[in-house]
PyMOL CGO cylinders between C-alpha atoms (Angstrom):
from pymol import cmd
from pymol.cgo import CYLINDER

trace = [
    CYLINDER, -70.14, -63.70, 29.20, -67.07, -62.75, 26.43, 0.3, 1, 1, 1, 1, 1, 1,
    CYLINDER, -67.07, -62.75, 26.43, -66.44, -59.95, 25.16, 0.3, 1, 1, 1, 1, 1, 1,
    CYLINDER, -66.44, -59.95, 25.16, -63.91, -58.93, 21.69, 0.3, 1, 1, 1, 1, 1, 1,
    CYLINDER, -63.91, -58.93, 21.69, -60.33, -56.44, 21.66, 0.3, 1, 1, 1, 1, 1, 1,
    CYLINDER, -60.33, -56.44, 21.66, -58.82, -56.09, 18.78, 0.3, 1, 1, 1, 1, 1, 1,
    CYLINDER, -58.82, -56.09, 18.78, -60.19, -59.75, 17.40, 0.3, 1, 1, 1, 1, 1, 1,
    CYLINDER, -60.19, -59.75, 17.40, -59.36, -61.70, 21.07, 0.3, 1, 1, 1, 1, 1, 1,
    CYLINDER, -59.36, -61.70, 21.07, -62.14, -62.68, 22.81, 0.3, 1, 1, 1, 1, 1, 1,
    CYLINDER, -62.14, -62.68, 22.81, -61.50, -62.49, 26.20, 0.3, 1, 1, 1, 1, 1, 1,
    CYLINDER, -61.50, -62.49, 26.20, -63.59, -64.13, 28.96, 0.3, 1, 1, 1, 1, 1, 1,
    CYLINDER, -63.59, -64.13, 28.96, -64.66, -61.73, 31.14, 0.3, 1, 1, 1, 1, 1, 1,
    CYLINDER, -64.66, -61.73, 31.14, -64.24, -62.20, 34.81, 0.3, 1, 1, 1, 1, 1, 1,
    CYLINDER, -64.24, -62.20, 34.81, -67.37, -61.87, 37.63, 0.3, 1, 1, 1, 1, 1, 1,
    CYLINDER, -67.37, -61.87, 37.63, -68.11, -60.79, 41.07, 0.3, 1, 1, 1, 1, 1, 1,
    CYLINDER, -68.11, -60.79, 41.07, -69.26, -64.66, 41.22, 0.3, 1, 1, 1, 1, 1, 1,
    CYLINDER, -69.26, -64.66, 41.22, -66.11, -65.89, 39.08, 0.3, 1, 1, 1, 1, 1, 1,
    CYLINDER, -66.11, -65.89, 39.08, -64.27, -64.53, 42.17, 0.3, 1, 1, 1, 1, 1, 1,
    CYLINDER, -64.27, -64.53, 42.17, -65.42, -66.94, 45.48, 0.3, 1, 1, 1, 1, 1, 1,
    CYLINDER, -65.42, -66.94, 45.48, -63.49, -68.99, 43.45, 0.3, 1, 1, 1, 1, 1, 1,
    CYLINDER, -63.49, -68.99, 43.45, -60.80, -66.54, 42.53, 0.3, 1, 1, 1, 1, 1, 1,
    CYLINDER, -60.80, -66.54, 42.53, -57.59, -69.24, 42.65, 0.3, 1, 1, 1, 1, 1, 1,
    CYLINDER, -57.59, -69.24, 42.65, -59.57, -71.21, 39.59, 0.3, 1, 1, 1, 1, 1, 1,
    CYLINDER, -59.57, -71.21, 39.59, -60.18, -67.28, 38.19, 0.3, 1, 1, 1, 1, 1, 1,
    CYLINDER, -60.18, -67.28, 38.19, -56.18, -66.45, 38.87, 0.3, 1, 1, 1, 1, 1, 1,
    CYLINDER, -56.18, -66.45, 38.87, -54.31, -68.40, 37.06, 0.3, 1, 1, 1, 1, 1, 1,
    CYLINDER, -54.31, -68.40, 37.06, -50.47, -67.81, 38.03, 0.3, 1, 1, 1, 1, 1, 1,
    CYLINDER, -50.47, -67.81, 38.03, -48.82, -71.04, 37.18, 0.3, 1, 1, 1, 1, 1, 1,
    CYLINDER, -48.82, -71.04, 37.18, -47.50, -70.34, 33.79, 0.3, 1, 1, 1, 1, 1, 1,
    CYLINDER, -47.50, -70.34, 33.79, -45.60, -67.39, 35.16, 0.3, 1, 1, 1, 1, 1, 1,
    CYLINDER, -45.60, -67.39, 35.16, -41.80, -67.59, 35.45, 0.3, 1, 1, 1, 1, 1, 1,
    CYLINDER, -41.80, -67.59, 35.45, -41.09, -64.35, 38.22, 0.3, 1, 1, 1, 1, 1, 1,
    CYLINDER, -41.09, -64.35, 38.22, -43.73, -62.95, 41.41, 0.3, 1, 1, 1, 1, 1, 1,
    CYLINDER, -43.73, -62.95, 41.41, -45.54, -60.13, 40.37, 0.3, 1, 1, 1, 1, 1, 1,
    CYLINDER, -45.54, -60.13, 40.37, -45.67, -56.67, 41.70, 0.3, 1, 1, 1, 1, 1, 1,
    CYLINDER, -45.67, -56.67, 41.70, -48.97, -55.00, 41.67, 0.3, 1, 1, 1, 1, 1, 1,
    CYLINDER, -48.97, -55.00, 41.67, -48.76, -51.27, 41.17, 0.3, 1, 1, 1, 1, 1, 1,
    CYLINDER, -48.76, -51.27, 41.17, -51.32, -48.26, 42.13, 0.3, 1, 1, 1, 1, 1, 1,
    CYLINDER, -51.32, -48.26, 42.13, -50.63, -45.23, 39.54, 0.3, 1, 1, 1, 1, 1, 1,
    CYLINDER, -50.63, -45.23, 39.54, -52.44, -42.72, 37.62, 0.3, 1, 1, 1, 1, 1, 1,
    CYLINDER, -52.44, -42.72, 37.62, -54.45, -43.07, 34.42, 0.3, 1, 1, 1, 1, 1, 1,
    CYLINDER, -54.45, -43.07, 34.42, -51.92, -39.28, 33.52, 0.3, 1, 1, 1, 1, 1, 1,
    CYLINDER, -51.92, -39.28, 33.52, -48.84, -37.99, 33.53, 0.3, 1, 1, 1, 1, 1, 1,
    CYLINDER, -48.84, -37.99, 33.53, -49.31, -35.31, 36.41, 0.3, 1, 1, 1, 1, 1, 1,
    CYLINDER, -49.31, -35.31, 36.41, -47.81, -32.25, 35.87, 0.3, 1, 1, 1, 1, 1, 1,
    CYLINDER, -47.81, -32.25, 35.87, -44.11, -32.59, 36.23, 0.3, 1, 1, 1, 1, 1, 1,
    CYLINDER, -44.11, -32.59, 36.23, -42.20, -34.30, 34.20, 0.3, 1, 1, 1, 1, 1, 1,
    CYLINDER, -42.20, -34.30, 34.20, -40.50, -36.07, 37.88, 0.3, 1, 1, 1, 1, 1, 1,
    CYLINDER, -40.50, -36.07, 37.88, -43.26, -38.64, 37.89, 0.3, 1, 1, 1, 1, 1, 1,
    CYLINDER, -43.26, -38.64, 37.89, -42.68, -40.67, 34.03, 0.3, 1, 1, 1, 1, 1, 1,
    CYLINDER, -42.68, -40.67, 34.03, -39.79, -40.82, 34.54, 0.3, 1, 1, 1, 1, 1, 1,
    CYLINDER, -39.79, -40.82, 34.54, -40.13, -42.35, 38.23, 0.3, 1, 1, 1, 1, 1, 1,
    CYLINDER, -40.13, -42.35, 38.23, -42.90, -44.63, 36.50, 0.3, 1, 1, 1, 1, 1, 1,
    CYLINDER, -42.90, -44.63, 36.50, -40.62, -45.62, 33.72, 0.3, 1, 1, 1, 1, 1, 1,
    CYLINDER, -40.62, -45.62, 33.72, -37.18, -46.28, 36.68, 0.3, 1, 1, 1, 1, 1, 1,
    CYLINDER, -37.18, -46.28, 36.68, -40.04, -48.58, 38.49, 0.3, 1, 1, 1, 1, 1, 1,
    CYLINDER, -40.04, -48.58, 38.49, -40.73, -50.42, 34.77, 0.3, 1, 1, 1, 1, 1, 1,
    CYLINDER, -40.73, -50.42, 34.77, -37.27, -51.23, 33.93, 0.3, 1, 1, 1, 1, 1, 1,
    CYLINDER, -37.27, -51.23, 33.93, -36.20, -51.64, 38.16, 0.3, 1, 1, 1, 1, 1, 1,
    CYLINDER, -36.20, -51.64, 38.16, -38.80, -54.36, 38.13, 0.3, 1, 1, 1, 1, 1, 1,
    CYLINDER, -38.80, -54.36, 38.13, -37.62, -55.84, 35.19, 0.3, 1, 1, 1, 1, 1, 1,
    CYLINDER, -37.62, -55.84, 35.19, -34.12, -55.99, 36.32, 0.3, 1, 1, 1, 1, 1, 1,
    CYLINDER, -34.12, -55.99, 36.32, -34.42, -57.67, 39.22, 0.3, 1, 1, 1, 1, 1, 1,
    CYLINDER, -34.42, -57.67, 39.22, -36.87, -60.73, 37.78, 0.3, 1, 1, 1, 1, 1, 1,
    CYLINDER, -36.87, -60.73, 37.78, -39.97, -59.29, 39.08, 0.3, 1, 1, 1, 1, 1, 1,
    CYLINDER, -39.97, -59.29, 39.08, -42.98, -58.28, 36.99, 0.3, 1, 1, 1, 1, 1, 1,
    CYLINDER, -42.98, -58.28, 36.99, -46.45, -56.38, 36.95, 0.3, 1, 1, 1, 1, 1, 1,
    CYLINDER, -46.45, -56.38, 36.95, -49.56, -56.27, 37.35, 0.3, 1, 1, 1, 1, 1, 1,
    CYLINDER, -49.56, -56.27, 37.35, -51.99, -53.69, 37.25, 0.3, 1, 1, 1, 1, 1, 1,
    CYLINDER, -51.99, -53.69, 37.25, -54.71, -51.46, 35.80, 0.3, 1, 1, 1, 1, 1, 1,
    CYLINDER, -54.71, -51.46, 35.80, -54.28, -52.56, 32.12, 0.3, 1, 1, 1, 1, 1, 1,
    CYLINDER, -54.28, -52.56, 32.12, -53.58, -49.23, 30.32, 0.3, 1, 1, 1, 1, 1, 1,
    CYLINDER, -53.58, -49.23, 30.32, -51.38, -47.70, 27.88, 0.3, 1, 1, 1, 1, 1, 1,
    CYLINDER, -51.38, -47.70, 27.88, -51.34, -44.15, 29.18, 0.3, 1, 1, 1, 1, 1, 1,
    CYLINDER, -51.34, -44.15, 29.18, -50.19, -42.15, 32.16, 0.3, 1, 1, 1, 1, 1, 1,
    CYLINDER, -50.19, -42.15, 32.16, -47.96, -43.66, 34.37, 0.3, 1, 1, 1, 1, 1, 1,
    CYLINDER, -47.96, -43.66, 34.37, -49.78, -46.90, 34.23, 0.3, 1, 1, 1, 1, 1, 1,
    CYLINDER, -49.78, -46.90, 34.23, -48.72, -47.23, 30.32, 0.3, 1, 1, 1, 1, 1, 1,
    CYLINDER, -48.72, -47.23, 30.32, -44.88, -45.90, 31.07, 0.3, 1, 1, 1, 1, 1, 1,
    CYLINDER, -44.88, -45.90, 31.07, -44.52, -48.66, 33.88, 0.3, 1, 1, 1, 1, 1, 1,
    CYLINDER, -44.52, -48.66, 33.88, -46.07, -50.76, 31.98, 0.3, 1, 1, 1, 1, 1, 1,
    CYLINDER, -46.07, -50.76, 31.98, -43.64, -50.01, 28.92, 0.3, 1, 1, 1, 1, 1, 1,
    CYLINDER, -43.64, -50.01, 28.92, -40.61, -50.30, 30.47, 0.3, 1, 1, 1, 1, 1, 1,
    CYLINDER, -40.61, -50.30, 30.47, -40.96, -53.87, 31.97, 0.3, 1, 1, 1, 1, 1, 1,
    CYLINDER, -40.96, -53.87, 31.97, -42.47, -55.03, 28.97, 0.3, 1, 1, 1, 1, 1, 1,
    CYLINDER, -42.47, -55.03, 28.97, -39.81, -53.23, 26.89, 0.3, 1, 1, 1, 1, 1, 1,
    CYLINDER, -39.81, -53.23, 26.89, -37.32, -55.41, 29.65, 0.3, 1, 1, 1, 1, 1, 1,
    CYLINDER, -37.32, -55.41, 29.65, -38.19, -58.71, 28.65, 0.3, 1, 1, 1, 1, 1, 1,
    CYLINDER, -38.19, -58.71, 28.65, -40.05, -59.46, 31.97, 0.3, 1, 1, 1, 1, 1, 1,
    CYLINDER, -40.05, -59.46, 31.97, -44.02, -60.81, 32.54, 0.3, 1, 1, 1, 1, 1, 1,
    CYLINDER, -44.02, -60.81, 32.54, -46.83, -57.88, 32.67, 0.3, 1, 1, 1, 1, 1, 1,
    CYLINDER, -46.83, -57.88, 32.67, -50.67, -58.61, 33.70, 0.3, 1, 1, 1, 1, 1, 1,
    CYLINDER, -50.67, -58.61, 33.70, -53.17, -55.87, 32.99, 0.3, 1, 1, 1, 1, 1, 1,
    CYLINDER, -53.17, -55.87, 32.99, -56.54, -56.24, 34.49, 0.3, 1, 1, 1, 1, 1, 1,
    CYLINDER, -56.54, -56.24, 34.49, -59.18, -53.91, 33.23, 0.3, 1, 1, 1, 1, 1, 1,
    CYLINDER, -59.18, -53.91, 33.23, -63.04, -53.44, 33.55, 0.3, 1, 1, 1, 1, 1, 1,
    CYLINDER, -63.04, -53.44, 33.55, -65.14, -53.43, 30.97, 0.3, 1, 1, 1, 1, 1, 1,
    CYLINDER, -65.14, -53.43, 30.97, -67.13, -50.10, 31.26, 0.3, 1, 1, 1, 1, 1, 1,
    CYLINDER, -67.13, -50.10, 31.26, -62.96, -48.74, 31.62, 0.3, 1, 1, 1, 1, 1, 1,
    CYLINDER, -62.96, -48.74, 31.62, -62.03, -49.50, 27.73, 0.3, 1, 1, 1, 1, 1, 1,
    CYLINDER, -62.03, -49.50, 27.73, -64.64, -46.85, 26.46, 0.3, 1, 1, 1, 1, 1, 1,
    CYLINDER, -64.64, -46.85, 26.46, -61.89, -44.70, 28.69, 0.3, 1, 1, 1, 1, 1, 1,
    CYLINDER, -61.89, -44.70, 28.69, -58.75, -46.39, 28.73, 0.3, 1, 1, 1, 1, 1, 1,
    CYLINDER, -58.75, -46.39, 28.73, -57.28, -47.98, 25.77, 0.3, 1, 1, 1, 1, 1, 1,
    CYLINDER, -57.28, -47.98, 25.77, -56.23, -51.79, 27.04, 0.3, 1, 1, 1, 1, 1, 1,
    CYLINDER, -56.23, -51.79, 27.04, -52.50, -52.03, 26.40, 0.3, 1, 1, 1, 1, 1, 1,
    CYLINDER, -52.50, -52.03, 26.40, -51.46, -54.39, 23.20, 0.3, 1, 1, 1, 1, 1, 1,
    CYLINDER, -51.46, -54.39, 23.20, -48.75, -56.35, 24.49, 0.3, 1, 1, 1, 1, 1, 1,
    CYLINDER, -48.75, -56.35, 24.49, -49.06, -57.87, 28.04, 0.3, 1, 1, 1, 1, 1, 1,
    CYLINDER, -49.06, -57.87, 28.04, -48.54, -60.81, 28.74, 0.3, 1, 1, 1, 1, 1, 1,
    CYLINDER, -48.54, -60.81, 28.74, -52.21, -61.55, 29.66, 0.3, 1, 1, 1, 1, 1, 1,
    CYLINDER, -52.21, -61.55, 29.66, -54.67, -59.50, 29.73, 0.3, 1, 1, 1, 1, 1, 1,
    CYLINDER, -54.67, -59.50, 29.73, -57.79, -59.98, 32.15, 0.3, 1, 1, 1, 1, 1, 1,
    CYLINDER, -57.79, -59.98, 32.15, -61.58, -58.44, 31.97, 0.3, 1, 1, 1, 1, 1, 1,
    CYLINDER, -61.58, -58.44, 31.97, -63.78, -57.59, 34.62, 0.3, 1, 1, 1, 1, 1, 1,
    CYLINDER, -63.78, -57.59, 34.62, -67.90, -56.66, 35.37, 0.3, 1, 1, 1, 1, 1, 1,
    CYLINDER, -67.90, -56.66, 35.37, -66.70, -53.69, 38.17, 0.3, 1, 1, 1, 1, 1, 1,
    CYLINDER, -66.70, -53.69, 38.17, -63.77, -52.22, 39.95, 0.3, 1, 1, 1, 1, 1, 1,
    CYLINDER, -63.77, -52.22, 39.95, -64.06, -53.72, 42.64, 0.3, 1, 1, 1, 1, 1, 1,
    CYLINDER, -64.06, -53.72, 42.64, -62.95, -57.77, 40.79, 0.3, 1, 1, 1, 1, 1, 1,
    CYLINDER, -62.95, -57.77, 40.79, -60.06, -55.62, 38.91, 0.3, 1, 1, 1, 1, 1, 1,
    CYLINDER, -60.06, -55.62, 38.91, -59.47, -54.54, 42.47, 0.3, 1, 1, 1, 1, 1, 1,
    CYLINDER, -59.47, -54.54, 42.47, -59.58, -58.73, 44.07, 0.3, 1, 1, 1, 1, 1, 1,
    CYLINDER, -59.58, -58.73, 44.07, -58.14, -60.01, 40.33, 0.3, 1, 1, 1, 1, 1, 1,
    CYLINDER, -58.14, -60.01, 40.33, -54.68, -57.91, 41.18, 0.3, 1, 1, 1, 1, 1, 1,
    CYLINDER, -54.68, -57.91, 41.18, -54.33, -58.55, 44.61, 0.3, 1, 1, 1, 1, 1, 1,
    CYLINDER, -54.33, -58.55, 44.61, -54.36, -62.07, 43.26, 0.3, 1, 1, 1, 1, 1, 1,
    CYLINDER, -54.36, -62.07, 43.26, -52.21, -61.88, 41.95, 0.3, 1, 1, 1, 1, 1, 1,
    CYLINDER, -52.21, -61.88, 41.95, -49.70, -59.41, 43.77, 0.3, 1, 1, 1, 1, 1, 1,
    CYLINDER, -49.70, -59.41, 43.77, -47.12, -60.83, 45.88, 0.3, 1, 1, 1, 1, 1, 1,
    CYLINDER, -47.12, -60.83, 45.88, -46.31, -56.88, 46.85, 0.3, 1, 1, 1, 1, 1, 1,
    CYLINDER, -46.31, -56.88, 46.85, -47.96, -53.83, 46.19, 0.3, 1, 1, 1, 1, 1, 1,
    CYLINDER, -47.96, -53.83, 46.19, -46.74, -50.21, 45.45, 0.3, 1, 1, 1, 1, 1, 1,
    CYLINDER, -46.74, -50.21, 45.45, -47.84, -46.88, 45.17, 0.3, 1, 1, 1, 1, 1, 1,
    CYLINDER, -47.84, -46.88, 45.17, -47.02, -44.18, 42.30, 0.3, 1, 1, 1, 1, 1, 1,
    CYLINDER, -47.02, -44.18, 42.30, -48.28, -41.24, 41.90, 0.3, 1, 1, 1, 1, 1, 1,
    CYLINDER, -48.28, -41.24, 41.90, -52.61, -40.67, 41.30, 0.3, 1, 1, 1, 1, 1, 1,
    CYLINDER, -52.61, -40.67, 41.30, -55.22, -39.27, 41.14, 0.3, 1, 1, 1, 1, 1, 1,
    CYLINDER, -55.22, -39.27, 41.14, -58.80, -40.39, 43.43, 0.3, 1, 1, 1, 1, 1, 1,
    CYLINDER, -58.80, -40.39, 43.43, -58.15, -43.99, 42.01, 0.3, 1, 1, 1, 1, 1, 1,
    CYLINDER, -58.15, -43.99, 42.01, -55.52, -44.72, 43.72, 0.3, 1, 1, 1, 1, 1, 1,
    CYLINDER, -55.52, -44.72, 43.72, -55.63, -43.80, 46.58, 0.3, 1, 1, 1, 1, 1, 1,
    CYLINDER, -55.63, -43.80, 46.58, -58.97, -45.71, 47.15, 0.3, 1, 1, 1, 1, 1, 1,
    CYLINDER, -58.97, -45.71, 47.15, -56.71, -48.95, 45.48, 0.3, 1, 1, 1, 1, 1, 1,
    CYLINDER, -56.71, -48.95, 45.48, -54.02, -48.29, 48.39, 0.3, 1, 1, 1, 1, 1, 1,
    CYLINDER, -54.02, -48.29, 48.39, -56.35, -47.85, 51.13, 0.3, 1, 1, 1, 1, 1, 1,
    CYLINDER, -56.35, -47.85, 51.13, -58.32, -50.52, 50.20, 0.3, 1, 1, 1, 1, 1, 1,
    CYLINDER, -58.32, -50.52, 50.20, -55.44, -52.47, 49.75, 0.3, 1, 1, 1, 1, 1, 1,
    CYLINDER, -55.44, -52.47, 49.75, -53.71, -51.24, 53.24, 0.3, 1, 1, 1, 1, 1, 1,
    CYLINDER, -53.71, -51.24, 53.24, -57.52, -51.78, 55.15, 0.3, 1, 1, 1, 1, 1, 1,
    CYLINDER, -57.52, -51.78, 55.15, -57.64, -55.40, 53.78, 0.3, 1, 1, 1, 1, 1, 1,
    CYLINDER, -57.64, -55.40, 53.78, -54.31, -55.74, 55.79, 0.3, 1, 1, 1, 1, 1, 1,
    CYLINDER, -54.31, -55.74, 55.79, -55.58, -54.22, 59.06, 0.3, 1, 1, 1, 1, 1, 1,
    CYLINDER, -55.58, -54.22, 59.06, -58.12, -57.40, 58.65, 0.3, 1, 1, 1, 1, 1, 1,
    CYLINDER, -58.12, -57.40, 58.65, -55.74, -59.81, 58.05, 0.3, 1, 1, 1, 1, 1, 1,
    CYLINDER, -55.74, -59.81, 58.05, -56.58, -60.57, 54.55, 0.3, 1, 1, 1, 1, 1, 1,
    CYLINDER, -56.58, -60.57, 54.55, -53.33, -60.58, 53.38, 0.3, 1, 1, 1, 1, 1, 1,
    CYLINDER, -53.33, -60.58, 53.38, -50.25, -60.36, 54.52, 0.3, 1, 1, 1, 1, 1, 1,
    CYLINDER, -50.25, -60.36, 54.52, -48.12, -59.01, 51.55, 0.3, 1, 1, 1, 1, 1, 1,
    CYLINDER, -48.12, -59.01, 51.55, -45.64, -55.48, 51.58, 0.3, 1, 1, 1, 1, 1, 1,
    CYLINDER, -45.64, -55.48, 51.58, -47.45, -52.62, 50.83, 0.3, 1, 1, 1, 1, 1, 1,
    CYLINDER, -47.45, -52.62, 50.83, -44.52, -49.34, 49.29, 0.3, 1, 1, 1, 1, 1, 1,
    CYLINDER, -44.52, -49.34, 49.29, -45.82, -46.09, 49.41, 0.3, 1, 1, 1, 1, 1, 1,
    CYLINDER, -45.82, -46.09, 49.41, -42.95, -44.62, 46.92, 0.3, 1, 1, 1, 1, 1, 1,
    CYLINDER, -42.95, -44.62, 46.92, -43.51, -40.95, 47.77, 0.3, 1, 1, 1, 1, 1, 1,
    CYLINDER, -43.51, -40.95, 47.77, -41.86, -39.22, 44.40, 0.3, 1, 1, 1, 1, 1, 1,
    CYLINDER, -41.86, -39.22, 44.40, -40.95, -35.62, 44.87, 0.3, 1, 1, 1, 1, 1, 1,
    CYLINDER, -40.95, -35.62, 44.87, -42.51, -36.12, 48.33, 0.3, 1, 1, 1, 1, 1, 1,
    CYLINDER, -42.51, -36.12, 48.33, -45.59, -36.25, 46.68, 0.3, 1, 1, 1, 1, 1, 1,
    CYLINDER, -45.59, -36.25, 46.68, -47.77, -37.88, 49.66, 0.3, 1, 1, 1, 1, 1, 1,
    CYLINDER, -47.77, -37.88, 49.66, -46.08, -35.92, 52.27, 0.3, 1, 1, 1, 1, 1, 1,
    CYLINDER, -46.08, -35.92, 52.27, -49.26, -34.73, 53.57, 0.3, 1, 1, 1, 1, 1, 1,
    CYLINDER, -49.26, -34.73, 53.57, -51.78, -38.46, 53.43, 0.3, 1, 1, 1, 1, 1, 1,
    CYLINDER, -51.78, -38.46, 53.43, -49.00, -39.32, 55.27, 0.3, 1, 1, 1, 1, 1, 1,
    CYLINDER, -49.00, -39.32, 55.27, -49.25, -36.58, 57.76, 0.3, 1, 1, 1, 1, 1, 1,
    CYLINDER, -49.25, -36.58, 57.76, -53.28, -37.32, 58.05, 0.3, 1, 1, 1, 1, 1, 1,
    CYLINDER, -53.28, -37.32, 58.05, -52.32, -40.78, 58.80, 0.3, 1, 1, 1, 1, 1, 1,
    CYLINDER, -52.32, -40.78, 58.80, -49.92, -39.45, 61.24, 0.3, 1, 1, 1, 1, 1, 1,
    CYLINDER, -49.92, -39.45, 61.24, -52.84, -37.45, 62.82, 0.3, 1, 1, 1, 1, 1, 1,
    CYLINDER, -52.84, -37.45, 62.82, -55.68, -40.08, 62.55, 0.3, 1, 1, 1, 1, 1, 1,
    CYLINDER, -55.68, -40.08, 62.55, -53.17, -42.54, 64.62, 0.3, 1, 1, 1, 1, 1, 1,
    CYLINDER, -53.17, -42.54, 64.62, -52.52, -40.21, 66.91, 0.3, 1, 1, 1, 1, 1, 1,
    CYLINDER, -52.52, -40.21, 66.91, -56.18, -39.50, 67.36, 0.3, 1, 1, 1, 1, 1, 1,
    CYLINDER, -56.18, -39.50, 67.36, -56.51, -42.97, 67.71, 0.3, 1, 1, 1, 1, 1, 1,
    CYLINDER, -56.51, -42.97, 67.71, -58.91, -43.51, 64.59, 0.3, 1, 1, 1, 1, 1, 1,
    CYLINDER, -58.91, -43.51, 64.59, -56.09, -46.25, 63.35, 0.3, 1, 1, 1, 1, 1, 1,
    CYLINDER, -56.09, -46.25, 63.35, -53.21, -48.84, 65.47, 0.3, 1, 1, 1, 1, 1, 1,
    CYLINDER, -53.21, -48.84, 65.47, -50.09, -47.51, 65.02, 0.3, 1, 1, 1, 1, 1, 1,
    CYLINDER, -50.09, -47.51, 65.02, -49.18, -51.38, 63.43, 0.3, 1, 1, 1, 1, 1, 1,
    CYLINDER, -49.18, -51.38, 63.43, -51.73, -50.62, 61.07, 0.3, 1, 1, 1, 1, 1, 1,
    CYLINDER, -51.73, -50.62, 61.07, -49.45, -47.45, 59.85, 0.3, 1, 1, 1, 1, 1, 1,
    CYLINDER, -49.45, -47.45, 59.85, -46.56, -49.16, 60.07, 0.3, 1, 1, 1, 1, 1, 1,
    CYLINDER, -46.56, -49.16, 60.07, -47.54, -52.07, 57.51, 0.3, 1, 1, 1, 1, 1, 1,
    CYLINDER, -47.54, -52.07, 57.51, -47.08, -48.32, 54.81, 0.3, 1, 1, 1, 1, 1, 1,
    CYLINDER, -47.08, -48.32, 54.81, -43.66, -48.53, 54.45, 0.3, 1, 1, 1, 1, 1, 1,
    CYLINDER, -43.66, -48.53, 54.45, -42.41, -45.05, 52.65, 0.3, 1, 1, 1, 1, 1, 1,
    CYLINDER, -42.41, -45.05, 52.65, -39.88, -45.64, 50.28, 0.3, 1, 1, 1, 1, 1, 1,
    CYLINDER, -39.88, -45.64, 50.28, -38.36, -42.12, 49.04, 0.3, 1, 1, 1, 1, 1, 1,
    CYLINDER, -38.36, -42.12, 49.04, -36.31, -43.81, 46.22, 0.3, 1, 1, 1, 1, 1, 1,
    CYLINDER, -36.31, -43.81, 46.22, -37.19, -46.46, 43.16, 0.3, 1, 1, 1, 1, 1, 1,
    CYLINDER, -37.19, -46.46, 43.16, -33.82, -48.07, 44.93, 0.3, 1, 1, 1, 1, 1, 1,
    CYLINDER, -33.82, -48.07, 44.93, -34.64, -48.72, 48.55, 0.3, 1, 1, 1, 1, 1, 1,
    CYLINDER, -34.64, -48.72, 48.55, -38.46, -50.13, 47.22, 0.3, 1, 1, 1, 1, 1, 1,
    CYLINDER, -38.46, -50.13, 47.22, -36.26, -52.53, 44.91, 0.3, 1, 1, 1, 1, 1, 1,
    CYLINDER, -36.26, -52.53, 44.91, -33.74, -53.31, 48.25, 0.3, 1, 1, 1, 1, 1, 1,
    CYLINDER, -33.74, -53.31, 48.25, -36.89, -54.15, 50.15, 0.3, 1, 1, 1, 1, 1, 1,
    CYLINDER, -36.89, -54.15, 50.15, -38.54, -56.40, 47.15, 0.3, 1, 1, 1, 1, 1, 1,
    CYLINDER, -38.54, -56.40, 47.15, -35.60, -57.98, 46.32, 0.3, 1, 1, 1, 1, 1, 1,
    CYLINDER, -35.60, -57.98, 46.32, -37.00, -60.04, 49.97, 0.3, 1, 1, 1, 1, 1, 1,
    CYLINDER, -37.00, -60.04, 49.97, -40.18, -60.62, 48.75, 0.3, 1, 1, 1, 1, 1, 1,
    CYLINDER, -40.18, -60.62, 48.75, -40.89, -64.09, 47.12, 0.3, 1, 1, 1, 1, 1, 1,
    CYLINDER, -40.89, -64.09, 47.12, -43.91, -65.95, 49.25, 0.3, 1, 1, 1, 1, 1, 1,
    CYLINDER, -43.91, -65.95, 49.25, -47.17, -63.97, 50.05, 0.3, 1, 1, 1, 1, 1, 1,
    CYLINDER, -47.17, -63.97, 50.05, -46.93, -65.25, 53.08, 0.3, 1, 1, 1, 1, 1, 1,
    CYLINDER, -46.93, -65.25, 53.08, -43.69, -62.91, 53.49, 0.3, 1, 1, 1, 1, 1, 1,
    CYLINDER, -43.69, -62.91, 53.49, -43.67, -60.68, 57.05, 0.3, 1, 1, 1, 1, 1, 1,
    CYLINDER, -43.67, -60.68, 57.05, -42.90, -56.98, 55.83, 0.3, 1, 1, 1, 1, 1, 1,
    CYLINDER, -42.90, -56.98, 55.83, -38.86, -57.24, 57.86, 0.3, 1, 1, 1, 1, 1, 1,
    CYLINDER, -38.86, -57.24, 57.86, -37.96, -53.10, 56.97, 0.3, 1, 1, 1, 1, 1, 1,
    CYLINDER, -37.96, -53.10, 56.97, -37.33, -50.36, 59.29, 0.3, 1, 1, 1, 1, 1, 1,
    CYLINDER, -37.33, -50.36, 59.29, -38.77, -47.98, 56.52, 0.3, 1, 1, 1, 1, 1, 1,
    CYLINDER, -38.77, -47.98, 56.52, -41.99, -47.15, 57.48, 0.3, 1, 1, 1, 1, 1, 1,
    CYLINDER, -41.99, -47.15, 57.48, -44.84, -44.87, 57.44, 0.3, 1, 1, 1, 1, 1, 1,
    CYLINDER, -44.84, -44.87, 57.44, -43.30, -41.51, 60.06, 0.3, 1, 1, 1, 1, 1, 1,
    CYLINDER, -43.30, -41.51, 60.06, -39.39, -42.75, 59.57, 0.3, 1, 1, 1, 1, 1, 1,
    CYLINDER, -39.39, -42.75, 59.57, -36.24, -40.76, 58.00, 0.3, 1, 1, 1, 1, 1, 1,
    CYLINDER, -36.24, -40.76, 58.00, -35.56, -42.37, 54.90, 0.3, 1, 1, 1, 1, 1, 1,
]
cmd.load_cgo(trace, "trace")
């Protein structure tokens, strides 16, 4: 299936295609590792969130890391992508066709993929990603990081997962996850794999070690620990 956007024609990746995900996602032309960034399609009520998104995009580019994300030009998503692109790094966007009614696809991406469903979108993003970072966001952002953490729990990947806790945004979620572990519904090792960084510098220091997708997480900055 094909779809036209701004006079360009795109193949739509479907749920059938992800059965052979390595064929659907060609990473051979990329010159740098990509970090999946999950974040809001809104800017939030404080300027600190957009500032952090732009600082993260700049820091990724300056350290030879590219971006894979939800493909939109709005909100924190657009802010991260703008900085990555403007500073010379590669950016891959992945957006479901039905979301084009709600979000405008970024026009300056290295590569844009259209998908048939949200699940296909997340699978394509995960295949591209060498690591995952979560900035503040809403329901979709929470769903994305929890799903990728669940995939790690089920041994579907071994990629680092970072919660960038800007302005203490995720304090309550971290406390809930600790409570979940204390109540016996989650293993401590699965909690520990969600790395909490309170600054972009800490996140970048971790990402500098990310080269291969099978690298083990090697950090003491774990959820619930002091950073």
